[in-house]
C-alpha positions in Angstrom: 117.5 124.0 100.8 114.4 124.2 98.6 113.5 121.4 96.2 111.5 121.9 93.0 110.4 118.9 90.9 109.5 119.5 87.3 107.0 117.0 85.9 104.5 116.5 83.2 101.6 114.1 82.6 103.0 113.2 79.2 106.2 113.4 77.2 107.0 116.2 74.7 105.8 119.2 76.7 109.2 120.7 77.1 109.8 119.6 80.7 113.5 118.8 80.4 114.2 121.9 78.3 112.8 124.0 81.1 114.6 122.0 83.8 117.9 122.3 82.1 117.4 126.1 81.5 116.6 126.7 85.1 119.7 124.7 86.1 121.9 126.7 83.7 120.5 130.0 85.2 121.1 129.0 88.8 124.6 127.5 88.0 126.6 126.5 91.1 123.9 127.6 93.5 121.9 124.4 92.7 122.3 120.7 92.6 120.6 119.0 89.6 118.9 115.6 89.7 117.7 113.8 86.6 115.0 111.4 87.8 113.8 110.5 84.3 115.9 107.3 84.6 113.9 105.4 81.9 114.9 108.0 79.2 117.7 110.1 80.7 118.8 112.9 78.5 119.4 115.9 80.6 123.2 115.1 80.7 123.3 115.9 77.0 122.0 119.5 77.5 124.2 120.1 80.5 127.3 118.3 79.2 127.7 116.1 82.3 131.2 114.7 82.6 130.3 111.3 84.3 133.1 111.6 86.8 131.8 108.8 89.0 129.8 105.7 88.1 128.5 102.7 90.0 126.4 99.7 89.2 122.9 99.7 90.6 121.5 96.4 91.8 117.9 95.8 92.7 115.5 92.9 92.5 116.3 89.2 91.8 116.1 86.8 88.9 116.1 83.0 88.9 119.2 81.2 87.7 119.2 77.4 87.0 122.3 75.4 87.7 122.3 73.2 84.6 124.6 70.5 86.2 122.2 70.1 89.2 118.9 70.4 87.2 117.1 67.1 86.4 114.8 68.8 83.8 111.7 67.6 85.7 109.8 70.7 84.4 108.2 71.6 87.8 109.6 75.2 87.5 108.3 75.7 84.1 104.9 74.5 85.1 104.5 76.9 88.0 106.0 80.0 86.4 103.2 82.5 85.7 105.4 84.8 83.7 106.4 82.3 81.0 110.0 83.0 81.9 111.3 79.4 81.8 111.8 77.7 78.4 113.4 74.4 77.3 116.3 75.1 75.0 118.6 72.3 73.7 116.9 69.9 76.1 117.7 72.2 79.1 115.5 74.4 81.2 116.6 78.0 81.1 115.3 81.3 82.5 114.6 84.3 80.3 116.0 87.2 82.5 113.8 89.8 80.9 110.6 87.9 81.6 111.5 86.7 85.1 109.8 88.7 87.9 111.9 87.3 90.7 108.9 85.8 92.6 110.9 82.8 94.0 108.1 80.3 93.1 110.3 78.2 90.8 113.1 77.9 93.4 110.6 76.8 96.1 109.2 73.9 94.0 112.5 72.6 92.6 113.1 69.1 94.1 116.9 69.3 93.8 117.4 72.9 94.7 118.9 73.7 91.3 117.5 77.3 91.2 119.2 80.2 92.9 117.8 83.8 93.2 120.5 86.3 92.3 120.4 90.1 92.7 120.6 91.7 89.3 122.1 94.8 87.9 119.3 97.0 86.6 121.1 100.3 85.9 123.9 102.7 86.3 124.2 105.6 88.8 126.3 108.7 88.1 127.7 111.8 89.7 128.8 114.6 87.3 129.9 118.2 87.0 128.0 120.2 84.4 129.0 123.0 82.1 127.0 125.4 84.3 129.3 124.6 87.3 126.7 122.7 89.2 126.8 119.1 90.4 124.4 116.7 88.8 123.1 113.3 90.1 121.7 111.1 87.4 121.2 107.5 86.4 120.2 105.2 83.5 117.9 102.2 83.9 118.9 99.1 81.9 117.1 97.7 78.9 113.8 96.1 80.0 114.8 96.5 83.7 112.4 97.2 86.5 112.6 98.9 89.9 112.9 102.4 88.3 111.3 103.8 91.5 114.1 102.5 93.6 116.7 104.0 91.3 115.0 107.3 91.3 115.0 107.2 95.1 118.7 106.7 95.1 119.2 109.6 92.8 117.0 111.8 95.0 118.6 110.8 98.2 122.1 111.4 96.9 121.2 114.7 95.4 119.7 115.9 98.7 122.8 114.9 100.6 125.0 116.9 98.1 122.7 119.9 98.3 122.8 119.9 102.1 126.5 119.1 102.5 127.5 121.9 100.1 124.9 124.3 101.4 123.3 124.9 98.0 120.0 126.8 98.0 118.1 124.8 95.4 117.7 121.2 94.3 116.3 121.1 90.8 114.8 117.8 89.9 113.7 116.7 86.4 111.1 114.1 87.0 109.7 111.4 84.7 106.6 112.0 82.5 103.4 110.1 83.5 102.1 109.1 86.9 104.0 105.8 87.6 106.5 104.7 90.3 109.4 107.0 89.1 107.1 110.1 89.4 105.9 109.1 92.8 109.5 108.6 94.0 110.7 111.9 92.5 107.9 113.9 94.2 108.7 112.6 97.7 109.8 115.5 99.9 109.5 118.2 97.3 108.7 121.8 98.2 107.1 122.7 94.8 105.9 120.7 91.9 106.1 122.5 88.6 103.7 121.0 86.1 104.6 121.6 82.4 101.6 121.1 80.1 100.7 122.0 76.5 97.5 123.2 74.9 96.3 119.8 73.6 93.4 117.6 74.6 95.9 114.9 75.8 98.0 117.7 77.6 94.9 118.7 79.6 93.9 115.1 80.4 97.4 114.2 81.6 97.8 117.5 83.6 94.7 116.5 85.6 96.1 113.0 86.2 99.5 114.1 87.4 98.0 116.9 89.6 95.8 114.4 91.3 99.0 112.6 92.3 100.7 115.9 93.5 97.6 116.7 95.5 97.9 113.4 97.4 101.4 114.5 98.5 100.1 117.9 99.7 102.7 119.6 97.6 102.2 123.2 96.4 101.9 123.2 92.6 102.6 125.7 89.8 102.2 125.4 86.1 103.7 126.5 82.8 101.5 126.2 79.8 103.8 125.6 76.8 102.6 126.0 73.2 99.5 127.7 74.5 98.6 129.0 71.1 98.1 125.6 69.6 94.5 125.5 70.8 92.9 128.6 72.4 89.9 126.6 73.7 92.0 124.0 75.5 94.2 126.8 76.9 91.0 128.3 78.5 90.1 124.9 79.9 93.6 124.6 81.4 93.5 128.0 82.9 90.0 127.3 84.4 91.4 124.1 85.9 94.4 125.8 87.4 92.1 128.5 89.0 89.7 125.8 90.3 92.6 123.9 91.9 94.5 127.0 93.1 97.5 126.1 91.0 99.9 129.0 90.4 100.2 129.9 86.7 103.8 130.8 86.1 103.5 131.7 82.5 102.1 130.9 79.1 104.6 130.3 76.3 103.7 130.3 72.6 104.9 127.7 70.2 108.6 128.5 69.4 111.0 126.7 67.1 113.8 127.9 69.4 113.2 124.8 71.5 114.0 122.5 68.7 116.9 124.5 67.4 118.6 124.7 70.8 118.0 120.9 71.3 119.6 120.2 67.9 122.8 121.9 69.1 122.7 120.3 72.6 122.2 123.7 74.2 119.8 125.1 76.8 117.5 128.0 75.7 119.5 130.3 77.9 122.7 129.6 75.9 121.2 129.6 72.5 121.0 133.4 72.2 118.8 136.3 72.9 115.2 135.8 72.3 111.8 136.5 73.8 111.7 132.8 74.9 114.9 133.2 76.9 113.5 136.3 78.6 110.3 134.5 79.5 112.2 131.6 81.0 114.4 133.9 83.0 111.3 135.7 84.4 109.7 132.3 85.1 112.6 131.1 87.1 112.7 134.3 89.1 109.0 133.8 89.8 109.5 130.2 90.9 112.4 131.2 93.2 110.2 133.8 94.9 107.6 131.2 95.5 110.2 128.8 97.0 111.7 131.5 99.2 108.4 132.6 100.5 
């Protein structure tokens, strides 16, 4: 099994479009993992069937037993997250603001506060239109612990890949450099960095590569929309050369990305185009790197 994680330092670079296209090309020879749990959308492009769902619980929130509470206000006084408010003469916890630190439950003189495990998201197993199995999840509104949910997605996807003797695990990671990205990179064989020829694209490419470098993971890069700014593209290429990052390809701005997305299709399905050919070549290049 070889695992590739596709990430970007910022949103809007085309990361998910590339990941879905690679998944469609590899079909049943790969397992797909969507680790962008904060804004999951790969299921739309691959027509996931959501054949299995389970609730995901992580972290705790305070719950006040109104019958036991004497409204002394000790809990509100010590809460550093402004999560406890008096409503209709009763102390109540705002579940969105509560960080589950236990401080309020420790100081309550009548033990009226319980710490309860909370549901923070949903976990799914699906089949896709490409014939591949897909592991994905959705983090709840204002929920935390996205790194733990990503870890569950990754672990279950690895189990499926090994159990079914698939050659590749294709992971669509989150944008940025936060906990979900760190969790999605763990154990990867190759990190594919998708960037664009903008000042922010270059800045965030450097940030996310610094993270990849700490994991000692081999890195490759696709420069999308390279024709937006020739000077920035040269700076990106110089950075890749300096850091010994493999340049897979440079792709010009192409409205096919948007047109395919509007029809919930991958680039590969949308029709014959130079963009489709370039993505096919890129995936073959990536597979050669992984196999070597």
